[in-house]
N, CA and C atoms as an extended XYZ file, in Angstrom:
540
Properties=species:S:1:pos:R:3:atomname:S:1:resname:S:1:resid:I:1 pbc="F F F"
N       -20.745      -41.165        4.796 N   MET     1
C       -19.380      -40.971        4.347 CA  MET     1
C       -18.577      -40.378        5.504 C   MET     1
N       -17.393      -40.905        5.718 N   LYS     2
C       -16.524      -40.432        6.785 CA  LYS     2
C       -16.020      -39.028        6.467 C   LYS     2
N       -15.746      -38.204        7.506 N   PRO     3
C       -15.281      -36.824        7.265 CA  PRO     3
C       -14.041      -36.750        6.375 C   PRO     3
N       -13.094      -37.657        6.564 N   LYS     4
C       -11.881      -37.635        5.738 CA  LYS     4
C       -12.224      -37.918        4.275 C   LYS     4
N       -13.075      -38.900        4.028 N   ASN     5
C       -13.490      -39.235        2.663 CA  ASN     5
C       -14.290      -38.091        2.041 C   ASN     5
N       -15.101      -37.431        2.863 N   ARG     6
C       -15.903      -36.309        2.375 CA  ARG     6
C       -14.982      -35.178        1.913 C   ARG     6
N       -13.927      -34.883        2.681 N   ARG     7
C       -12.980      -33.830        2.302 CA  ARG     7
C       -12.268      -34.181        1.005 C   ARG     7
N       -11.879      -35.413        0.847 N   ILE     8
C       -11.205      -35.847       -0.385 CA  ILE     8
C       -12.158      -35.733       -1.567 C   ILE     8
N       -13.412      -36.125       -1.380 N   PHE     9
C       -14.414      -36.019       -2.442 CA  PHE     9
C       -14.620      -34.558       -2.857 C   PHE     9
N       -14.731      -33.666       -1.886 N   ILE    10
C       -14.927      -32.239       -2.183 CA  ILE    10
C       -13.711      -31.679       -2.910 C   ILE    10
N       -12.511      -32.034       -2.482 N   LEU    11
C       -11.296      -31.581       -3.143 CA  LEU    11
C       -11.243      -32.071       -4.588 C   LEU    11
N       -11.606      -33.322       -4.825 N   CYS    12
C       -11.619      -33.867       -6.187 CA  CYS    12
C       -12.625      -33.133       -7.064 C   CYS    12
N       -13.807      -32.858       -6.533 N   CYS    13
C       -14.823      -32.100       -7.287 CA  CYS    13
C       -14.311      -30.711       -7.630 C   CYS    13
N       -13.686      -30.035       -6.659 N   PHE    14
C       -13.120      -28.710       -6.874 CA  PHE    14
C       -12.074      -28.743       -7.981 C   PHE    14
N       -11.169      -29.711       -7.929 N   LEU    15
C       -10.122      -29.828       -8.943 CA  LEU    15
C       -10.698      -30.136      -10.320 C   LEU    15
N       -11.726      -30.966      -10.383 N   LEU    16
C       -12.367      -31.270      -11.665 CA  LEU    16
C       -12.993      -30.035      -12.284 C   LEU    16
N       -13.688      -29.258      -11.471 N   VAL    17
C       -14.373      -28.068      -11.979 CA  VAL    17
C       -13.377      -27.036      -12.468 C   VAL    17
N       -12.316      -26.792      -11.696 N   PHE    18
C       -11.398      -25.709      -12.018 CA  PHE    18
C       -10.170      -26.135      -12.814 C   PHE    18
N        -9.987      -27.434      -13.086 N   SER    19
C        -8.790      -27.886      -13.808 CA  SER    19
C        -8.800      -27.463      -15.267 C   SER    19
N        -9.960      -27.317      -15.874 N   GLY    20
C       -10.029      -26.940      -17.275 CA  GLY    20
C        -9.955      -25.448      -17.507 C   GLY    20
N        -9.815      -24.654      -16.474 N   MET    21
C        -9.791      -23.209      -16.633 CA  MET    21
C        -8.456      -22.748      -17.196 C   MET    21
N        -8.525      -21.811      -18.134 N   ARG    22
C        -7.336      -21.233      -18.730 CA  ARG    22
C        -7.177      -19.801      -18.235 C   ARG    22
N        -6.188      -19.117      -18.767 N   ALA    23
C        -5.902      -17.747      -18.345 CA  ALA    23
C        -7.137      -16.867      -18.474 C   ALA    23
N        -7.290      -15.992      -17.531 N   GLN    24
C        -8.370      -15.022      -17.461 CA  GLN    24
C        -9.746      -15.670      -17.610 C   GLN    24
N        -9.949      -16.741      -16.853 N   SER    25
C       -11.249      -17.388      -16.899 CA  SER    25
C       -11.868      -17.523      -15.517 C   SER    25
N       -11.250      -16.892      -14.525 N   PHE    26
C       -11.696      -17.065      -13.157 CA  PHE    26
C       -11.337      -15.796      -12.386 C   PHE    26
N       -12.278      -15.249      -11.613 N   ALA    27
C       -12.025      -14.014      -10.864 CA  ALA    27
C       -12.515      -14.153       -9.428 C   ALA    27
N       -11.771      -13.558       -8.517 N   ILE    28
C       -12.203      -13.419       -7.128 CA  ILE    28
C       -12.458      -11.937       -6.920 C   ILE    28
N       -13.614      -11.613       -6.319 N   LYS    29
C       -14.042      -10.220       -6.228 CA  LYS    29
C       -14.574       -9.905       -4.835 C   LYS    29
N       -14.661       -8.608       -4.549 N   THR    30
C       -15.315       -8.154       -3.329 CA  THR    30
C       -16.054       -6.855       -3.624 C   THR    30
N       -17.229       -6.716       -3.024 N   ASN    31
C       -18.077       -5.539       -3.215 CA  ASN    31
C       -17.701       -4.482       -2.177 C   ASN    31
N       -17.155       -3.370       -2.633 N   LEU    32
C       -16.726       -2.301       -1.730 CA  LEU    32
C       -17.896       -1.660       -0.990 C   LEU    32
N       -19.074       -1.642       -1.586 N   LEU    33
C       -20.240       -1.061       -0.918 CA  LEU    33
C       -20.633       -1.874        0.314 C   LEU    33
N       -20.517       -3.186        0.250 N   TYR    34
C       -20.782       -4.016        1.432 CA  TYR    34
C       -19.771       -3.735        2.540 C   TYR    34
N       -18.492       -3.547        2.153 N   TRP    35
C       -17.485       -3.242        3.169 CA  TRP    35
C       -17.805       -1.915        3.855 C   TRP    35
N       -18.482       -0.996        3.135 N   GLY    36
C       -18.911        0.270        3.732 CA  GLY    36
C       -19.913        0.071        4.858 C   GLY    36
N       -20.593       -1.070        4.864 N   THR    37
C       -21.527       -1.406        5.952 CA  THR    37
C       -20.933       -2.482        6.863 C   THR    37
N       -19.611       -2.672        6.780 N   LEU    38
C       -18.882       -3.662        7.584 CA  LEU    38
C       -19.381       -5.083        7.355 C   LEU    38
N       -19.749       -5.381        6.104 N   THR    39
C       -20.231       -6.710        5.744 CA  THR    39
C       -19.169       -7.438        4.921 C   THR    39
N       -18.487       -8.424        5.505 N   PRO    40
C       -17.535       -9.213        4.734 CA  PRO    40
C       -18.245       -9.929        3.578 C   PRO    40
N       -17.591       -9.936        2.411 N   ASN    41
C       -18.208      -10.567        1.242 CA  ASN    41
C       -17.134      -11.012        0.268 C   ASN    41
N       -17.489      -11.994       -0.529 N   VAL    42
C       -16.602      -12.492       -1.575 CA  VAL    42
C       -17.469      -12.980       -2.728 C   VAL    42
N       -16.910      -12.894       -3.907 N   SER    43
C       -17.610      -13.355       -5.099 CA  SER    43
C       -16.610      -14.096       -5.968 C   SER    43
N       -17.057      -15.175       -6.569 N   ILE    44
C       -16.232      -15.949       -7.484 CA  ILE    44
C       -16.959      -15.982       -8.825 C   ILE    44
N       -16.257      -15.573       -9.873 N   GLU    45
C       -16.848      -15.560      -11.208 CA  GLU    45
C       -16.018      -16.447      -12.116 C   GLU    45
N       -16.688      -17.298      -12.872 N   ALA    46
C       -16.010      -18.238      -13.766 CA  ALA    46
C       -16.516      -18.050      -15.195 C   ALA    46
N       -15.590      -18.083      -16.131 N   LYS    47
C       -15.907      -17.945      -17.550 CA  LYS    47
C       -16.452      -19.266      -18.067 C   LYS    47
N       -17.617      -19.225      -18.697 N   LEU    48
C       -18.225      -20.418      -19.287 CA  LEU    48
C       -17.932      -20.515      -20.775 C   LEU    48
N       -17.886      -19.356      -21.439 N   SER    49
C       -17.566      -19.270      -22.859 CA  SER    49
C       -17.033      -17.864      -23.116 C   SER    49
N       -16.859      -17.510      -24.374 N   LYS    50
C       -16.312      -16.187      -24.693 CA  LYS    50
C       -17.176      -15.063      -24.127 C   LYS    50
N       -18.491      -15.238      -24.094 N   GLN    51
C       -19.384      -14.155      -23.677 CA  GLN    51
C       -20.268      -14.495      -22.480 C   GLN    51
N       -20.100      -15.638      -21.860 N   PHE    52
C       -20.915      -16.003      -20.698 CA  PHE    52
C       -20.031      -16.309      -19.495 C   PHE    52
N       -20.459      -15.820      -18.333 N   THR    53
C       -19.807      -16.150      -17.069 CA  THR    53
C       -20.885      -16.463      -16.040 C   THR    53
N       -20.479      -17.114      -14.990 N   THR    54
C       -21.363      -17.335      -13.855 CA  THR    54
C       -20.683      -16.763      -12.615 C   THR    54
N       -21.451      -16.116      -11.782 N   ASP    55
C       -20.923      -15.417      -10.616 CA  ASP    55
C       -21.682      -15.902       -9.383 C   ASP    55
N       -20.961      -16.135       -8.302 N   LEU    56
C       -21.602      -16.494       -7.041 CA  LEU    56
C       -21.075      -15.566       -5.959 C   LEU    56
N       -21.965      -14.751       -5.428 N   GLN    57
C       -21.615      -13.798       -4.386 CA  GLN    57
C       -22.153      -14.295       -3.054 C   GLN    57
N       -21.348      -14.147       -2.010 N   ALA    58
C       -21.775      -14.501       -0.657 CA  ALA    58
C       -21.376      -13.372        0.283 C   ALA    58
N       -22.266      -13.049        1.215 N   ALA    59
C       -21.998      -12.005        2.202 CA  ALA    59
C       -22.519      -12.480        3.551 C   ALA    59
N       -21.855      -12.027        4.611 N   TYR    60
C       -22.241      -12.424        5.957 CA  TYR    60
C       -21.948      -11.277        6.909 C   TYR    60
N       -22.948      -10.864        7.667 N   ASN    61
C       -22.770       -9.796        8.639 CA  ASN    61
C       -23.204      -10.296       10.011 C   ASN    61
N       -22.242      -10.555       10.930 N   PRO    62
C       -22.575      -11.072       12.258 CA  PRO    62
C       -22.564      -10.001       13.351 C   PRO    62
N       -22.446       -8.727       12.968 N   PHE    63
C       -22.148       -7.688       13.946 CA  PHE    63
C       -23.378       -7.055       14.586 C   PHE    63
N       -23.201       -6.585       15.818 N   THR    64
C       -24.205       -5.786       16.518 CA  THR    64
C       -23.760       -4.335       16.439 C   THR    64
N       -24.678       -3.447       16.084 N   LEU    65
C       -24.357       -2.034       15.944 CA  LEU    65
C       -24.493       -1.315       17.286 C   LEU    65
N       -24.307       -0.024       17.270 N   GLN    66
C       -24.434        0.770       18.488 CA  GLN    66
C       -25.866        0.739       19.024 C   GLN    66
N       -26.005        0.995       20.304 N   ASP    67
C       -27.303        1.093       20.977 CA  ASP    67
C       -28.138       -0.175       20.858 C   ASP    67
N       -27.500       -1.336       20.714 N   GLY    68
C       -28.215       -2.600       20.649 CA  GLY    68
C       -28.881       -2.884       19.318 C   GLY    68
N       -28.720       -2.005       18.332 N   LYS    69
C       -29.297       -2.246       17.007 CA  LYS    69
C       -28.514       -3.357       16.327 C   LYS    69
N       -29.233       -4.185       15.566 N   LYS    70
C       -28.601       -5.319       14.890 CA  LYS    70
C       -29.103       -5.426       13.461 C   LYS    70
N       -28.235       -5.857       12.594 N   LEU    71
C       -28.612       -6.264       11.246 CA  LEU    71
C       -27.676       -7.407       10.891 C   LEU    71
N       -28.060       -8.602       11.321 N   LYS    72
C       -27.262       -9.796       11.070 CA  LYS    72
C       -27.908      -10.546        9.905 C   LYS    72
N       -27.058      -11.001        8.976 N   PHE    73
C       -27.609      -11.749        7.842 CA  PHE    73
C       -26.512      -12.517        7.132 C   PHE    73
N       -26.957      -13.489        6.345 N   TRP    74
C       -26.123      -14.114        5.331 CA  TRP    74
C       -26.896      -14.005        4.024 C   TRP    74
N       -26.171      -13.923        2.917 N   LEU    75
C       -26.782      -13.712        1.609 CA  LEU    75
C       -26.004      -14.484        0.563 C   LEU    75
N       -26.704      -15.115       -0.357 N   ALA    76
C       -26.092      -15.756       -1.523 CA  ALA    76
C       -26.805      -15.241       -2.767 C   ALA    76
N       -26.025      -14.833       -3.779 N   GLN    77
C       -26.594      -14.333       -5.033 CA  GLN    77
C       -25.854      -14.923       -6.229 C   GLN    77
N       -26.330      -16.039       -6.762 N   PRO    78
C       -25.740      -16.549       -8.005 CA  PRO    78
C       -26.279      -15.759       -9.200 C   PRO    78
N       -25.452      -15.667      -10.243 N   GLU    79
C       -25.849      -14.884      -11.418 CA  GLU    79
C       -25.236      -15.481      -12.679 C   GLU    79
N       -25.979      -15.448      -13.777 N   LEU    80
C       -25.490      -15.803      -15.099 CA  LEU    80
C       -25.378      -14.504      -15.885 C   LEU    80
N       -24.204      -14.266      -16.488 N   ARG    81
C       -23.955      -13.004      -17.183 CA  ARG    81
C       -23.670      -13.220      -18.667 C   ARG    81
N       -24.186      -12.288      -19.470 N   TYR    82
C       -23.879      -12.235      -20.902 CA  TYR    82
C       -23.090      -10.953      -21.147 C   TYR    82
N       -21.894      -11.079      -21.701 N   TRP    83
C       -21.014       -9.946      -21.974 CA  TRP    83
C       -21.148       -9.558      -23.440 C   TRP    83
N       -21.317       -8.274      -23.722 N   PHE    84
C       -21.482       -7.818      -25.095 CA  PHE    84
C       -20.191       -7.924      -25.900 C   PHE    84
N       -19.046       -7.820      -25.255 N   CYS    85
C       -17.755       -7.970      -25.925 CA  CYS    85
C       -17.182       -9.327      -25.509 C   CYS    85
N       -16.152       -9.318      -24.697 N   ASP    86
C       -15.573      -10.541      -24.137 CA  ASP    86
C       -15.873      -10.585      -22.648 C   ASP    86
N       -15.792      -11.774      -22.076 N   ALA    87
C       -15.998      -11.927      -20.634 CA  ALA    87
C       -15.016      -11.049      -19.869 C   ALA    87
N       -15.472      -10.460      -18.780 N   PHE    88
C       -14.696       -9.592      -17.891 CA  PHE    88
C       -14.296       -8.277      -18.549 C   PHE    88
N       -15.056       -7.839      -19.562 N   GLU    89
C       -14.676       -6.625      -20.289 CA  GLU    89
C       -15.914       -5.898      -20.808 C   GLU    89
N       -16.128       -4.667      -20.371 N   GLY    90
C       -17.197       -3.828      -20.903 CA  GLY    90
C       -18.564       -4.094      -20.303 C   GLY    90
N       -19.608       -3.907      -21.134 N   HIS    91
C       -21.001       -4.014      -20.700 CA  HIS    91
C       -21.434       -5.474      -20.556 C   HIS    91
N       -22.360       -5.716      -19.600 N   PHE    92
C       -22.949       -7.043      -19.462 CA  PHE    92
C       -24.372       -6.944      -18.931 C   PHE    92
N       -25.149       -7.979      -19.220 N   LEU    93
C       -26.482       -8.173      -18.655 CA  LEU    93
C       -26.464       -9.482      -17.890 C   LEU    93
N       -27.226       -9.538      -16.809 N   GLY    94
C       -27.250      -10.751      -16.015 CA  GLY    94
C       -28.629      -11.087      -15.499 C   GLY    94
N       -28.784      -12.338      -15.121 N   VAL    95
C       -29.982      -12.826      -14.444 CA  VAL    95
C       -29.500      -13.387      -13.113 C   VAL    95
N       -30.029      -12.854      -12.014 N   HIS    96
C       -29.563      -13.297      -10.699 CA  HIS    96
C       -30.704      -13.821       -9.833 C   HIS    96
N       -30.327      -14.686       -8.910 N   LEU    97
C       -31.206      -15.183       -7.856 CA  LEU    97
C       -30.640      -14.689       -6.539 C   LEU    97
N       -31.452      -14.643       -5.504 N   HIS    98
C       -30.926      -14.306       -4.187 CA  HIS    98
C       -31.707      -15.041       -3.107 C   HIS    98
N       -30.954      -15.389       -2.060 N   ALA    99
C       -31.535      -16.031       -0.884 CA  ALA    99
C       -30.786      -15.488        0.327 C   ALA    99
N       -31.509      -15.254        1.409 N   ALA   100
C       -30.883      -14.701        2.611 CA  ALA   100
C       -31.667      -15.094        3.846 C   ALA   100
N       -30.974      -15.049        4.952 N   GLN   101
C       -31.591      -15.179        6.268 CA  GLN   101
C       -31.167      -13.946        7.039 C   GLN   101
N       -32.112      -13.316        7.760 N   PHE   102
C       -31.789      -12.072        8.451 CA  PHE   102
C       -32.361      -12.047        9.861 C   PHE   102
N       -31.727      -11.227       10.679 N   TYR   103
C       -32.167      -10.957       12.052 CA  TYR   103
C       -31.881       -9.482       12.283 C   TYR   103
N       -32.924       -8.673       12.320 N   ALA   104
C       -32.764       -7.224       12.420 CA  ALA   104
C       -33.484       -6.690       13.648 C   ALA   104
N       -32.807       -5.781       14.352 N   VAL   105
C       -33.395       -5.078       15.498 CA  VAL   105
C       -33.134       -3.593       15.271 C   VAL   105
N       -33.996       -2.914       14.486 N   PRO   106
C       -33.747       -1.502       14.219 CA  PRO   106
C       -34.044       -0.594       15.419 C   PRO   106
N       -35.111       -0.841       16.135 N   LYS   107
C       -35.455       -0.031       17.315 CA  LYS   107
C       -36.148       -0.912       18.337 C   LYS   107
N       -37.451       -0.842       18.369 N   ASP   108
C       -38.213       -1.566       19.390 CA  ASP   108
C       -38.839       -2.861       18.870 C   ASP   108
N       -38.568       -3.237       17.627 N   LYS   109
C       -39.097       -4.474       17.038 CA  LYS   109
C       -37.951       -5.370       16.594 C   LYS   109
N       -38.234       -6.665       16.518 N   VAL   110
C       -37.278       -7.644       16.016 CA  VAL   110
C       -37.894       -8.297       14.781 C   VAL   110
N       -37.085       -8.442       13.722 N   TYR   111
C       -37.509       -9.091       12.488 CA  TYR   111
C       -36.558      -10.261       12.259 C   TYR   111
N       -37.122      -11.465       12.225 N   ASP   112
C       -36.329      -12.678       12.115 CA  ASP   112
C       -36.907      -13.522       10.988 C   ASP   112
N       -36.173      -13.640        9.854 N   GLY   113
C       -36.764      -14.384        8.750 CA  GLY   113
C       -35.842      -14.629        7.578 C   GLY   113
N       -36.475      -14.816        6.423 N   TYR   114
C       -35.794      -15.234        5.196 CA  TYR   114
C       -36.311      -14.422        4.022 C   TYR   114
N       -35.523      -14.433        2.935 N   LEU   115
C       -35.996      -13.862        1.678 CA  LEU   115
C       -35.459      -14.684        0.527 C   LEU   115
N       -36.194      -14.668       -0.582 N   ALA   116
C       -35.776      -15.366       -1.804 CA  ALA   116
C       -36.386      -14.638       -2.990 C   ALA   116
N       -35.691      -14.656       -4.108 N   GLY   117
C       -36.208      -14.003       -5.307 CA  GLY   117
C       -35.177      -13.984       -6.403 C   GLY   117
N       -35.352      -13.048       -7.333 N   GLY   118
C       -34.446      -12.934       -8.461 CA  GLY   118
C       -34.638      -11.634       -9.192 C   GLY   118
N       -33.796      -11.409      -10.203 N   GLY   119
C       -33.907      -10.172      -10.957 CA  GLY   119
C       -32.953      -10.115      -12.124 C   GLY   119
N       -32.889       -8.934      -12.726 N   LEU   120
C       -32.032       -8.661      -13.876 CA  LEU   120
C       -30.967       -7.656      -13.470 C   LEU   120
N       -29.784       -7.788      -14.056 N   THR   121
C       -28.654       -6.941      -13.710 CA  THR   121
C       -28.084       -6.298      -14.968 C   THR   121
N       -27.661       -5.048      -14.831 N   TYR   122
C       -26.855       -4.393      -15.866 CA  TYR   122
C       -25.572       -3.901      -15.203 C   TYR   122
N       -24.440       -4.069      -15.888 N   GLY   123
C       -23.192       -3.599      -15.322 CA  GLY   123
C       -22.148       -3.296      -16.361 C   GLY   123
N       -21.067       -2.712      -15.878 N   TYR   124
C       -19.930       -2.381      -16.729 CA  TYR   124
C       -18.657       -2.718      -15.975 C   TYR   124
N       -17.669       -3.266      -16.694 N   ASN   125
C       -16.416       -3.707      -16.106 CA  ASN   125
C       -15.263       -2.964      -16.773 C   ASN   125
N       -14.492       -2.215      -15.970 N   TRP   126
C       -13.323       -1.499      -16.465 CA  TRP   126
C       -12.070       -2.314      -16.190 C   TRP   126
N       -11.197       -2.442      -17.187 N   ILE   127
C        -9.926       -3.129      -17.016 CA  ILE   127
C        -8.930       -2.116      -16.462 C   ILE   127
N        -8.422       -2.374      -15.269 N   LEU   128
C        -7.438       -1.487      -14.649 CA  LEU   128
C        -6.011       -1.905      -14.982 C   LEU   128
N        -5.795       -3.209      -15.102 N   SER   129
C        -4.490       -3.778      -15.454 CA  SER   129
C        -4.757       -5.185      -15.970 C   SER   129
N        -3.732       -5.925      -16.373 N   PRO   130
C        -3.999       -7.284      -16.871 CA  PRO   130
C        -4.698       -8.197      -15.858 C   PRO   130
N        -4.578       -7.938      -14.569 N   ARG   131
C        -5.191       -8.799      -13.547 CA  ARG   131
C        -6.283       -8.124      -12.720 C   ARG   131
N        -6.346       -6.802      -12.713 N   TRP   132
C        -7.294       -6.089      -11.849 CA  TRP   132
C        -8.375       -5.395      -12.669 C   TRP   132
N        -9.634       -5.528      -12.215 N   ASN   133
C       -10.777       -4.867      -12.841 CA  ASN   133
C       -11.600       -4.142      -11.785 C   ASN   133
N       -12.368       -3.168      -12.237 N   LEU   134
C       -13.346       -2.466      -11.406 CA  LEU   134
C       -14.692       -2.617      -12.096 C   LEU   134
N       -15.701       -2.994      -11.335 N   GLU   135
C       -17.012       -3.286      -11.904 CA  GLU   135
C       -18.090       -2.520      -11.138 C   GLU   135
N       -19.031       -1.938      -11.878 N   ALA   136
C       -20.191       -1.290      -11.271 CA  ALA   136
C       -21.433       -1.956      -11.854 C   ALA   136
N       -22.423       -2.226      -10.985 N   LEU   137
C       -23.646       -2.859      -11.485 CA  LEU   137
C       -24.845       -2.471      -10.628 C   LEU   137
N       -26.006       -2.628      -11.237 N   ILE   138
C       -27.265       -2.452      -10.520 CA  ILE   138
C       -28.225       -3.529      -11.006 C   ILE   138
N       -28.998       -4.063      -10.082 N   GLY   139
C       -29.978       -5.085      -10.424 CA  GLY   139
C       -31.338       -4.716       -9.859 C   GLY   139
N       -32.367       -5.032      -10.603 N   VAL   140
C       -33.743       -4.835      -10.140 CA  VAL   140
C       -34.460       -6.172      -10.236 C   VAL   140
N       -35.408       -6.372       -9.322 N   GLY   141
C       -36.116       -7.641       -9.347 CA  GLY   141
C       -37.134       -7.756       -8.239 C   GLY   141
N       -37.351       -8.991       -7.817 N   TYR   142
C       -38.402       -9.344       -6.875 CA  TYR   142
C       -37.806      -10.125       -5.710 C   TYR   142
N       -38.346       -9.896       -4.525 N   ALA   143
C       -37.968      -10.689       -3.348 CA  ALA   143
C       -39.227      -10.970       -2.538 C   ALA   143
N       -39.360      -12.192       -2.093 N   HIS   144
C       -40.443      -12.572       -1.182 CA  HIS   144
C       -39.819      -12.778        0.194 C   HIS   144
N       -40.351      -12.082        1.196 N   LEU   145
C       -39.847      -12.180        2.566 CA  LEU   145
C       -40.892      -12.865        3.427 C   LEU   145
N       -40.452      -13.758        4.298 N   TRP   146
C       -41.322      -14.332        5.317 CA  TRP   146
C       -40.543      -14.292        6.622 C   TRP   146
N       -41.188      -13.759        7.649 N   TYR   147
C       -40.456      -13.474        8.880 CA  TYR   147
C       -41.393      -13.415       10.077 C   TYR   147
N       -40.770      -13.428       11.254 N   LYS   148
C       -41.486      -13.234       12.506 CA  LYS   148
C       -41.168      -11.831       12.998 C   LYS   148
N       -42.198      -11.130       13.425 N   GLU   149
C       -42.017       -9.805       13.999 CA  GLU   149
C       -42.481       -9.861       15.439 C   GLU   149
N       -41.646       -9.382       16.351 N   TYR   150
C       -42.051       -9.357       17.747 CA  TYR   150
C       -41.384       -8.181       18.449 C   TYR   150
N       -41.943       -7.765       19.592 N   PRO   151
C       -41.355       -6.644       20.325 CA  PRO   151
C       -39.970       -7.014       20.854 C   PRO   151
N       -39.119       -6.031       20.997 N   ASN   152
C       -37.759       -6.249       21.471 CA  ASN   152
C       -37.745       -6.367       23.003 C   ASN   152
N       -38.391       -7.423       23.468 N   ILE   153
C       -38.425       -7.740       24.896 CA  ILE   153
C       -38.226       -9.242       25.034 C   ILE   153
N       -38.143       -9.751       26.246 N   ASP   154
C       -37.935      -11.189       26.470 CA  ASP   154
C       -39.235      -11.974       26.329 C   ASP   154
N       -39.851      -11.889       25.169 N   CYS   155
C       -41.121      -12.585       24.940 CA  CYS   155
C       -41.152      -13.087       23.512 C   CYS   155
N       -40.440      -14.147       23.234 N   ILE   156
C       -40.384      -14.671       21.868 CA  ILE   156
C       -41.723      -15.259       21.443 C   ILE   156
N       -42.554      -15.667       22.402 N   LYS   157
C       -43.868      -16.219       22.062 CA  LYS   157
C       -44.810      -15.147       21.537 C   LYS   157
N       -44.467      -13.886       21.701 N   CYS   158
C       -45.334      -12.775       21.283 CA  CYS   158
C       -45.155      -12.429       19.808 C   CYS   158
N       -44.684      -13.349       18.990 N   HIS   159
C       -44.386      -13.020       17.601 CA  HIS   159
C       -45.632      -13.052       16.720 C   HIS   159
N       -45.490      -12.380       15.586 N   GLU   160
C       -46.528      -12.365       14.568 CA  GLU   160
C       -45.868      -12.782       13.255 C   GLU   160
N       -46.402      -13.813       12.584 N   ASP   161
C       -45.859      -14.256       11.302 CA  ASP   161
C       -46.313      -13.302       10.208 C   ASP   161
N       -45.352      -12.842        9.404 N   LYS   162
C       -45.669      -11.892        8.337 CA  LYS   162
C       -44.964      -12.301        7.048 C   LYS   162
N       -45.479      -11.787        5.942 N   THR   163
C       -44.841      -11.936        4.634 CA  THR   163
C       -44.884      -10.586        3.938 C   THR   163
N       -43.970      -10.399        3.018 N   LYS   164
C       -43.933       -9.162        2.252 CA  LYS   164
C       -43.350       -9.470        0.886 C   LYS   164
N       -43.908       -8.847       -0.133 N   ASP   165
C       -43.380       -8.936       -1.483 CA  ASP   165
C       -42.743       -7.599       -1.832 C   ASP   165
N       -41.546       -7.656       -2.396 N   TYR   166
C       -40.788       -6.453       -2.706 CA  TYR   166
C       -40.403       -6.461       -4.175 C   TYR   166
N       -40.590       -5.336       -4.845 N   ILE   167
C       -40.129       -5.134       -6.218 CA  ILE   167
C       -39.327       -3.844       -6.230 C   ILE   167
N       -38.098       -3.924       -6.743 N   GLY   168
C       -37.223       -2.754       -6.767 CA  GLY   168
C       -35.777       -3.171       -6.905 C   GLY   168
N       -34.847       -2.302       -6.485 N   PRO   169
C       -33.424       -2.664       -6.552 CA  PRO   169
C       -33.131       -3.886       -5.682 C   PRO   169
N       -32.448       -4.857       -6.234 N   THR   170
C       -32.099       -6.082       -5.502 CA  THR   170
C       -30.593       -6.327       -5.474 C   THR   170
N       -29.840       -5.521       -6.208 N   LYS   171
C       -28.393       -5.725       -6.247 CA  LYS   171
C       -27.723       -4.421       -6.668 C   LYS   171
N       -26.760       -3.968       -5.886 N   VAL   172
C       -25.948       -2.799       -6.216 CA  VAL   172
C       -24.518       -3.142       -5.813 C   VAL   172
N       -23.563       -2.855       -6.700 N   ALA   173
C       -22.192       -3.225       -6.360 CA  ALA   173
C       -21.193       -2.295       -7.047 C   ALA   173
N       -20.116       -2.047       -6.350 N   LEU   174
C       -18.905       -1.471       -6.879 CA  LEU   174
C       -17.823       -2.456       -6.456 C   LEU   174
N       -17.358       -3.248       -7.417 N   THR   175
C       -16.560       -4.428       -7.127 CA  THR   175
C       -15.143       -4.299       -7.644 C   THR   175
N       -14.195       -4.749       -6.853 N   VAL   176
C       -12.801       -4.882       -7.290 CA  VAL   176
C       -12.553       -6.357       -7.529 C   VAL   176
N       -11.947       -6.684       -8.691 N   SER   177
C       -11.726       -8.078       -9.079 CA  SER   177
C       -10.250       -8.362       -9.315 C   SER   177
N        -9.842       -9.563       -8.972 N   TYR   178
C        -8.539      -10.075       -9.370 CA  TYR   178
C        -8.800      -11.259      -10.290 C   TYR   178
N        -8.272      -11.205      -11.497 N   ILE   179
C        -8.549      -12.230      -12.507 CA  ILE   179
C        -7.363      -13.175      -12.631 C   ILE   179
N        -7.663      -14.468      -12.576 N   PHE   180
C        -6.640      -15.506      -12.731 CA  PHE   180
C        -6.586      -15.961      -14.168 C   PHE   180
């Protein structure tokens, strides 16, 4: 497919998905805790029914920290939420997945790899005004990591393949939302 045709196809798909949305059925959000670590992020949440929404969060950190330390990554976390009252209001439970690619240089080692997993989320959403909300949530779950570990020197061939399984907090957010 030609690039121009591909763009038109994507635009048509976007319009089809979002054309049926009514008032207060779509939110754009950002996690303030990620901004505290200088990680740009955005989340889009769409209302599926009176009590169900779907949320897709994306974050990307391309920065190098002081003293050559690095924590570069991209992250995607889709989630299905059940609201006890109405969507975008009060308590909710969610089921989330997560996938990421990371490159970390904390001190004298380099960690270059991926993670994937999922978990459960609990949160609460406060209505600040007809269009603005504040949301707090925590998620716990599982992540499987597979990565290369090597010394922080010019010897990429010196790597060791490793895996790790993690169980614990997988999602924490203090989010500001604008609802359409």
